[in-house]
N, C-alpha and C positions, 0 to 999 in steps of 0.2 A: 427701474424697469427692469420688466422679464425680456428675452430674446424676439418672443414675438412681437411686444410691444415697439421695441428696436426696429424690426424688421418693416413694422406699419408705418415708423417714421422716417424709415430711408426708401421704402419701396419707391413713392413716387419722384422723391430726389434722383435716384439711379436712372429712371425711366426719362425723365426731365433730361437730364446731361446725356443720356444715349442719343436723345433724339437733338439734342445741340449739336453733338459732334456729329451725328448721321449728317444734319444739313448743311455743315461746315463742309463735308467732305463731298457731298455733292456740287453745292456752289462753287468749289476749287475748280471743278470741270465745267463750268459754262463755257461755253465758246468765246462770248465777249464779257471779259471780266468786268466786273461792277467796280467802279471808283470808289478808294474807301475814305470817309470823311475824319480828317483828324482835329476836327476842332477852329482851328485860328482861320476860318474861312477858306481854305484850300483844299485841293483834292487831290489825293495822290492814287496814282494807281500801284496794282500787284507788282510785287518785287520779280525781276525776270535775272536770267544771268549776267545779259547785256548791264543792266542798271547797276547790279552788285557788284561787279567787277569796276565800274567807276566809282564806286563808293571805296572800295578797296584799293584803287589806284591813287586816291587823295590821302588815305590812310583815316578815313572819318573815325570821328569818336564814339558813334553806335558801332563800331564794328569793333572796335580797340578796346572799349571800355573805359577810356578816359572822358573826362570831364568836357562837356559839351557847351561852348559859348553861342552867343546869339547866332553869328557868322555861319558855326556847324548848323544850327537848327534851318537855317534859311537855305544853305548848301543843299540839305537830305532833302526839304520841302522841292526844292528845284528842281533835283536830279530824279524825284519821285514823282516831277508834275506832267500831266498831260502836255503841256507845253514846251517840255524839255526838250532841247536840241544840244545835243554835243558843239563844244566849238563857239557856239554863237552868243558872244559877248553880251551884245546888243539887246539880245531876246533876255538874259540872265540879268542883266543891270535893272531892265525895267521890270522885272519879277522882284527883284528884291527892293525896289522901290514902291512896290504896292504892299509889301507886308514888313518895312523896315520899323514902323512906328506901332504895330502890332504887339499884342501881350503874347508872347510864345514860349510853351514850355516843351520841354525834351521827352517828358516823362511818357506823353501818349504814344510820341513818334518810337520810341525804344520797346513799348509795351508791342506795338504794331507790327514793330522788326519782328520781335522774337515769336510773332503768332506765325509769322510769314512761312518759320523754320520748322512748325510745327509739323510733324510727321516725318522730318528726315531724320537720319539715325543719329544725327549729331545730338538727339535730345536726349538721350540718356548716355552719351559717352563723351559729351562736351565739343569742341569745335569739331566743324567735319574735318576730314586730313588734306594736306595741302593740294592732292591732286584730286580732289571731288569733281572739280567742274568739269577738267579734261576729261574723267571717266563716262560722266555724265553724258556729255557730248558723244563721246565715241560710239556708248552702248545706245542711245537714241536714234544715232545717224547709222549704226550697223542693223538694229531692231527693225525700225521702220523706215530708214531710205530718205528721214528729213533731211533737208540742207541746215549747215552750221546757221545762218543766218535767221532760219526758221525757229532753231532750238535754242536759240539765244534771246529768243522776245516770247518763248512760254512762261507763263508764271510758275513761280518755283511750286508753287503749292500742285500746281497739274503736273509738274514732271516728278515729283514725288509719288503721286498717285500712279504713274505709268511704270515707274521703279518698281512698286509694289505689286502689280499687277503681273508685271515679268518674273519677279521671283516667285509669286504664287504659282504662274502655269508652268514656269520649268521646275516646282517642287513635286514633292508626292500628294501635297494637300491639296492643290490647286483652288484654294480658298484664299482670297485676299485678305491680308490682317491687317488692314489701317489701325493707324493710331486713334485710341478714344480718350484724350486727357481728361478730360471734364468726368466723364463716367468714370474713369479709373479713380481719379482724386476722391470722389465723394464713395466708389465703393471701397477703396482704401482705410476712408474714415470710419466707414461701417464695419469692416472687419476689425480696427484697432476697438472701437467700443464694445463689438461683441467679443472679443477676448478679453477685456476687463470685467465683461457681466460673469462669462464663463468662468473667470477666476475666482469672482466673489463668491461664485455658487458653489466652486469646491472648497472655498474656505469654510464656508457656512456649513457645507456637508460635513467636512472632516470635525468642525467643532460639535456638530451633534452626535457626532460619533464616539 
């Protein structure tokens, strides 16, 4: 395969991946977030600081990376449910009974959680620092004058977009550099194959000489 043929193969894939990234960035800013269907007949809302801290307070396996049993999966579904009410044991028991005998898998939920953190600086550098929640609340409250309660109910993806926009506004570039994970992955795959083609061509040229 030549370099031109390789570009013909990847040009459309890169464009499609870039469009998916663009759409997800736009949807993360929707005023009323869409519910996320996780498969077992339940719906979960976008992650917020408030719900994240509740999950951290119980050291949920999805955050610690440990094995998640059936009860842990149900706990996650309940905390992320639109019906969730902190401390309402009666509502929690009713929710658990509805799903107790259904087939539940934790993989889709772990994938959902990972996607909720796409766009955070922790993507490339591991888990966020211990004080990142307090720093986010402080920055948004100072920048926009929003209340603590309002900030704790903003979807994380929107918070990350606002943080990127603030950094861009204060920098010399004035351009928001949003994360584009899908386009980057396809582009990197293209560059690896291009490097292999160039290496092969160089070897063939050297042999010919």
